C-alpha positions in Angstrom: 32.2 -11.6 -5.4 29.9 -12.2 -2.4 30.8 -14.8 0.2 27.9 -16.9 -0.9 29.0 -16.9 -4.5 32.6 -17.7 -3.5 31.6 -20.7 -1.4 29.3 -22.0 -4.0 32.1 -21.9 -6.5 34.9 -23.1 -4.2 33.2 -25.9 -2.2 32.1 -29.3 -3.5 28.3 -29.9 -3.4 28.4 -32.5 -0.5 30.3 -30.1 1.7 28.0 -27.2 0.8 25.0 -29.3 1.8 26.6 -30.1 5.2 27.3 -26.4 5.7 23.8 -25.2 4.7 22.5 -25.0 8.3 25.5 -23.0 9.4 25.0 -20.7 6.4 21.5 -20.0 7.6 22.8 -19.1 11.0 25.5 -16.8 9.6 23.1 -15.0 7.2 20.0 -14.9 9.4 20.2 -11.1 9.8 21.0 -10.4 6.2 18.1 -10.7 3.8 20.2 -10.3 0.7 22.4 -13.2 1.6 19.4 -15.3 2.7 17.7 -14.6 -0.7 20.8 -16.0 -2.4 21.1 -18.9 0.0 17.4 -20.0 -0.7 17.6 -19.2 -4.4 14.7 -16.7 -4.4 14.8 -14.0 -7.1 14.1 -11.2 -4.6 17.9 -10.4 -4.7 19.9 -10.8 -7.9 17.1 -10.8 -10.5 15.2 -8.2 -8.5 16.6 -6.0 -5.8 13.8 -6.1 -3.2 15.5 -7.5 -0.1 17.6 -4.4 0.4 14.4 -2.5 1.0 12.7 -5.2 3.0 15.8 -5.2 5.2 15.3 -1.6 6.1 11.6 -2.0 6.8 11.7 -5.4 8.5 14.9 -5.5 10.6 13.2 -4.1 13.7 10.4 -6.6 13.4 12.4 -9.8 12.8 12.3 -11.1 16.4 8.6 -10.4 16.9 5.9 -13.2 16.7 4.3 -12.1 13.5 1.8 -13.6 11.0 3.2 -13.1 7.5 1.3 -13.8 4.2 3.0 -14.1 0.9 0.8 -14.4 -2.2 2.5 -16.6 -4.8 4.6 -19.6 -3.7 6.5 -19.8 -6.9 7.2 -22.3 -9.6 3.9 -21.8 -11.5 2.6 -25.3 -12.6 5.8 -27.1 -11.8 4.9 -29.1 -8.7 8.6 -29.5 -7.8 9.4 -25.8 -7.7 8.4 -23.1 -5.2 8.7 -22.1 -1.6 12.1 -20.5 -1.8 11.0 -17.1 -0.4 8.8 -18.7 2.3 11.9 -20.5 3.6 13.8 -17.2 3.5 11.1 -15.5 5.5 11.0 -18.4 8.0 14.7 -18.0 8.7 14.7 -14.2 8.9 11.6 -14.1 11.2 12.5 -16.9 13.7 9.3 -16.4 15.8 6.8 -15.8 13.1 4.2 -18.0 11.2 4.7 -17.9 7.4 1.7 -18.5 5.2 1.8 -18.8 1.4 -1.1 -19.0 -1.1 -0.9 -20.0 -4.7 -3.3 -20.8 -7.5 -1.4 -24.0 -8.1 -1.3 -26.7 -5.4 2.0 -26.2 -3.5 0.8 -27.6 -0.2 3.4 -30.3 -0.3 6.0 -27.6 0.6 4.5 -27.2 4.0 6.9 -27.5 6.9 7.3 -26.3 10.5 6.1 -22.7 10.7 5.2 -22.6 7.0 1.6 -23.1 6.0 0.6 -23.2 2.3 -2.9 -23.0 0.9 -4.2 -23.4 -2.6 -6.2 -20.2 -3.2 -7.0 -17.6 -5.9 -5.7 -14.2 -4.8 -9.0 -12.6 -5.8 -11.2 -15.0 -3.9 -12.6 -12.6 -1.2 -14.4 -15.3 0.8 -11.2 -17.5 1.0 -8.9 -14.5 1.8 -11.2 -13.3 4.6 -11.5 -16.8 6.1 -7.7 -17.2 6.0 -7.2 -13.8 7.7 -9.7 -14.7 10.4 -8.1 -18.1 11.0 -4.8 -16.4 11.7 -6.2 -13.4 13.5 -4.9 -11.1 10.8 -1.5 -10.6 9.2 1.3 -8.2 10.1 3.0 -8.3 6.7 1.4 -9.1 3.4 3.6 -9.5 0.2 1.8 -9.7 -3.1 4.1 -11.7 -5.4 1.1 -13.3 -7.2 -0.1 -13.1 -10.7 1.0 -9.5 -11.2 -2.1 -8.8 -13.3 -3.1 -5.2 -12.6 -6.7 -6.1 -11.9 -5.7 -8.8 -9.5 -3.2 -6.5 -7.7 -5.9 -3.9 -7.0 -8.6 -6.4 -6.1 -6.3 -8.3 -3.6 -5.2 -5.0 -2.0 -8.8 -3.8 -1.5 -9.7 -7.1 0.2 -6.6 -7.6 2.3 -5.4 -4.2 3.3 -8.4 -3.5 5.6 -7.7 -6.9 7.2 -4.0 -6.0 7.8 -3.2 -5.5 11.5 -2.5 -2.0 12.7 1.1 -0.8 11.9 1.3 -3.7 9.4 3.1 -3.5 6.1 1.7 -4.3 2.7 4.1 -5.0 -0.2 3.4 -5.1 -4.0 6.2 -6.6 -6.1 6.8 -6.5 -9.8 4.9 -3.3 -10.5 6.5 -3.1 -14.0 3.4 -4.8 -15.3 1.6 -1.5 -14.7 3.1 -0.4 -17.9 2.4 -3.5 -20.0 -0.9 -3.7 -21.9 -0.8 -7.5 -21.9 -1.0 -7.5 -18.1 -3.8 -5.0 -17.9 -1.6 -2.0 -17.7 -0.2 0.5 -20.1 1.5 3.9 -20.1 -0.8 6.4 -18.3 -3.5 3.7 -18.1 -5.9 4.9 -15.3 -6.7 1.2 -14.6 -3.1 0.2 -13.9 -1.9 -0.7 -10.4 0.6 2.2 -10.4 -2.2 4.7 -11.2 -4.3 3.2 -8.4 -1.5 3.5 -5.8 -0.3 6.9 -7.0 -3.9 8.2 -6.5 -3.9 6.7 -3.0 -0.7 8.6 -2.2 -2.7 11.9 -2.3 -4.8 10.6 0.5 -1.8 10.9 2.9 -2.6 14.6 2.8 -6.4 14.5 2.6 -6.8 16.9 5.5 -5.2 19.6 3.3 -7.8 19.3 0.5 -9.7 22.6 0.2 -13.0 20.7 0.1 -15.3 21.3 3.0 -17.6 18.4 2.2 -14.8 15.8 1.4 -15.4 12.4 3.1 -12.1 10.6 3.6 -12.0 7.1 2.3 -10.8 4.1 4.3 -7.4 4.3 2.6 -7.2 8.0 3.3 -7.7 7.3 7.0 -5.5 4.2 7.3 -2.4 4.7 5.2 0.4 6.6 6.9 3.3 5.7 4.6 3.9 4.8 1.0 7.3 4.0 -0.5 7.9 3.6 -4.2 11.0 1.7 -5.4 11.9 0.1 -8.7 9.1 -2.4 -9.3 8.2 -2.4 -5.6 5.7 -0.5 -3.4 5.6 -0.7 0.4 2.6 0.6 2.3 2.3 1.0 6.1 -1.0 0.9 7.8 -1.9 3.3 10.7 -4.2 6.0 11.8 -3.7 8.9 9.4 -5.2 11.5 11.7 -2.6 14.3 11.7 -4.4 17.7 11.3 -3.4 20.5 9.0 -0.5 22.6 10.3 -1.9 25.6 8.5 -5.7 25.6 9.2 -6.2 29.3 8.6 -4.6 29.0 5.2 -6.7 26.0 4.4 -9.9 27.8 5.3 -8.8 30.6 3.0 -8.3 28.2 0.2 -11.7 26.6 0.8 -13.3 30.0 0.6 -11.5 30.9 -2.6 -12.6 27.6 -4.1 -16.2 28.2 -3.2 -16.0 31.8 -4.6 -14.6 30.4 -7.9 -17.2 27.7 -8.1 -20.0 30.2 -7.6 -19.0 32.4 -10.5 -21.4 32.1 -13.5 -19.6 32.4 -16.8 -21.3 34.4 -19.6 -22.9 32.3 -22.4 
């Protein structure tokens, strides 16, 4: 049993409330415990914070702009904001911004801004990014509809600051037809991101006329976990470590393509 679970069981509610500020201080370096403290499902129902801890721990004391898509609670006006408060505690010098299709603006507090916004509204997303001067971390915990995931990524990833990290949660919907996915569905989010992973090695393509895409040139890391993808932005400009072999493969490809098969 974790310390959080033990204290919740052993201490009366009034005392737990009095100790809540102390708990935030004790857990401020531990995202798993913070997730439990703030009752976000990123640890316990899902297991995301263990991965976020690895990627974010060196960033936590930097002054960042962090955007989370999806405030939580759906249409329930009294629910939501749990993960935003977790991020606020973990990143003590950062500005946290949440957007949601439903109005959750009443959950605003110091260092937490919330806007009502459709995650596929390109004009609104661009305006929000410009207002904050870009974001260092973007977390898509929005509708989880495959088309929305892809559209939001294609809008926001180019606006992500250099060396920023883009996260997509709940990618299990990629396999669910009711969410626009399906097994081996080329329109699913997983198919989209798996295709992007090839671009990490685009300089190795034996294609002389290949023009790298924006994503080819600006993604330097992709990590796939259970229902979670993390993508790091950077200049993907490493050259082939075997240019002579690559040229040979290009020539062989050209020779094969020039062969005319008999009718």
